[in-house]
KOLVEXKE-5246 format. One line per field, with one value per residue: x, y, z of N, C-alpha, C in turn. Coordinates in steps of 0.02 Angstrom, whole numbers, plus 50000, padded with zeros to 5 digits. Layout:
n_X	X  ...
n_Y	Y  ...
n_Z	Z  ...
ca_X	X  ...
ca_Y	Y  ...
ca_Z	Z  ...
c_X	X  ...
c_Y	Y  ...
c_Z	Z  ...
//
This chain:
n_X	48561  48676  48835  48962  49119  49201  49110  49054  49168  49192  49082  49098  49221  49186  49113  49209  49281  49305  49274  49192  49085  49039  48999  48892  48806  48777  48712  48601  48496  48450  48473  48629  48735  48902  48975  48912  48938  49075  49081  49043  49135  49307  49398  49485  49434  49480  49497  49367  49308  49372  49322  49186  49182  49215  49104  48999  49035  49013  48877  48801  48780  48711  48743  48722  48740  48727  48736  48888  48900  48903  48783  48736  48659  48573  48509  48339  48338  48454  48466  48403  48487  48610  48573  48554  48685  48752  48681  48716  48854  48859  48800  48890  48995
n_Y	53009  53044  53104  53077  53082  53037  53011  53139  53210  53151  53194  53335  53344  53305  53416  53512  53550  53639  53588  53479  53545  53613  53502  53456  53563  53546  53424  53459  53488  53368  53192  53145  53086  53025  53064  53182  53265  53276  53351  53475  53513  53557  53445  53287  53118  53020  53106  53152  53030  53010  53120  53087  52967  53012  53096  53003  52912  52994  53001  53097  53093  52981  52834  52746  52610  52594  52495  52535  52656  52773  52843  52984  53055  53165  53108  53117  53129  53195  53333  53340  53251  53321  53432  53369  53326  53448  53493  53391  53415  53541  53515  53442  53311
n_Z	49026  49097  49160  49055  49020  48915  48810  48793  48755  48632  48558  48562  48500  48372  48334  48332  48218  48070  47940  47973  48031  47918  47843  47922  47902  47765  47772  47840  47759  47717  47676  47604  47474  47484  47373  47333  47442  47429  47311  47357  47452  47480  47491  47500  47457  47553  47663  47683  47721  47843  47918  47916  47987  48116  48140  48132  48234  48342  48353  48296  48161  48042  47945  47792  47679  47507  47376  47303  47363  47499  47605  47698  47842  47957  48104  48163  48300  48335  48372  48498  48564  48560  48637  48760  48785  48806  48917  49009  49017  49076  49197  49266  49341
ca_X	48626  48728  48897  49010  49170  49224  49057  49049  49228  49182  49033  49127  49274  49152  49091  49266  49318  49269  49246  49136  49028  49013  48964  48828  48764  48754  48665  48541  48442  48430  48524  48674  48784  48971  48997  48884  48976  49141  49071  49033  49192  49372  49437  49491  49390  49503  49484  49295  49296  49396  49273  49122  49190  49210  49034  48957  49053  48986  48805  48768  48766  48699  48766  48696  48773  48683  48784  48956  48898  48881  48736  48740  48603  48569  48448  48291  48352  48520  48460  48389  48548  48658  48548  48567  48757  48769  48652  48759  48918  48850  48779  48949  48995
ca_Y	52991  53052  53135  53029  53126  53011  53022  53210  53230  53127  53239  53401  53336  53304  53484  53557  53556  53679  53545  53439  53591  53622  53440  53457  53611  53515  53370  53486  53490  53300  53142  53158  53036  53049  53098  53251  53302  53291  53405  53538  53527  53555  53394  53223  53064  52993  53156  53149  52969  53023  53164  53052  52919  53050  53118  52944  52887  53040  52992  53155  53076  52910  52814  52684  52594  52572  52478  52555  52724  52785  52899  53010  53098  53182  53077  53163  53135  53226  53396  53323  53219  53374  53470  53328  53328  53513  53492  53348  53448  53597  53491  53413  53238
ca_Z	48998  49147  49138  49027  48991  48850  48760  48781  48717  48563  48526  48551  48449  48307  48319  48338  48155  48020  47886  47999  48038  47849  47825  47956  47866  47703  47788  47872  47709  47702  47662  47547  47455  47494  47311  47335  47492  47399  47263  47393  47496  47448  47526  47464  47480  47618  47715  47696  47759  47911  47951  47924  48042  48178  48148  48145  48301  48392  48357  48266  48092  48027  47879  47763  47616  47452  47323  47321  47390  47568  47613  47765  47862  48028  48131  48194  48372  48345  48408  48567  48589  48572  48695  48820  48796  48835  48984  49050  49027  49122  49263  49298  49356
c_X	48679  48791  48946  49062  49193  49174  49052  49109  49221  49135  49065  49186  49243  49132  49149  49308  49276  49237  49188  49075  48998  48973  48895  48780  48736  48702  48601  48482  48420  48489  48565  48721  48854  48995  48971  48921  49044  49136  49069  49094  49257  49419  49439  49443  49415  49490  49410  49279  49316  49345  49207  49125  49183  49138  48989  48971  49023  48910  48766  48746  48756  48722  48731  48730  48722  48729  48854  48958  48876  48836  48735  48680  48610  48504  48403  48307  48417  48515  48448  48451  48601  48638  48565  48642  48778  48742  48695  48825  48911  48828  48836  48941  48950
c_Y	52995  53081  53080  53070  53102  53024  53096  53235  53209  53173  53307  53399  53339  53375  53534  53564  53592  53636  53504  53483  53605  53561  53438  53506  53583  53461  53396  53490  53420  53255  53159  53099  53067  53087  53170  53294  53322  53348  53473  53560  53523  53509  53331  53172  53034  53042  53157  53087  52977  53066  53127  53000  52954  53071  53059  52915  52930  53031  53048  53139  53001  52896  52750  52673  52569  52559  52497  52624  52724  52847  52919  53055  53114  53152  53130  53177  53174  53291  53385  53293  53272  53418  53434  53328  53392  53516  53450  53381  53502  53575  53459  53340  53221
c_Z	49052  49118  49117  48989  48923  48795  48742  48740  48644  48525  48512  48503  48380  48286  48315  48276  48103  47965  47911  48010  47969  47827  47858  47924  47802  47717  47819  47824  47688  47686  47600  47537  47467  47432  47309  47386  47465  47348  47297  47434  47458  47487  47484  47493  47546  47676  47733  47738  47832  47950  47964  47980  48109  48192  48165  48215  48356  48401  48325  48194  48086  47956  47857  47696  47567  47392  47345  47354  47463  47568  47686  47779  47937  48055  48163  48267  48386  48385  48482  48600  48605  48632  48760  48836  48830  48907  49032  49066  49081  49192  49301  49314  49416
//
C-alpha cells in the first residue's frame, strides 16, 4: 500500500469517533440493517448516514442496498487492512 497520508487520515478519522467505534462493535457480529443500528444507538437517521459514509469511505465497512434498506458489514479483509494501515503509519513516508 505504501505511505498515503490522505488514506491513513481517512481510516483514523473513521476510528476517531465514539459512535463509529460503537457501530463497528455492533457490526462485528455480522451484517446489520441501518434500522437495527438505529435501534441500538441514540442517534438520528441523518447522523447514522453521516457516520456510515465515513466508515464506508475508509474501507472498514461495506454497504449494500436491498429495496429501501441499507445493510452494512465489516469485510473479511478489514482486519488485515487496518493492520497494514498501522504498519504503514509506523514505517513513515
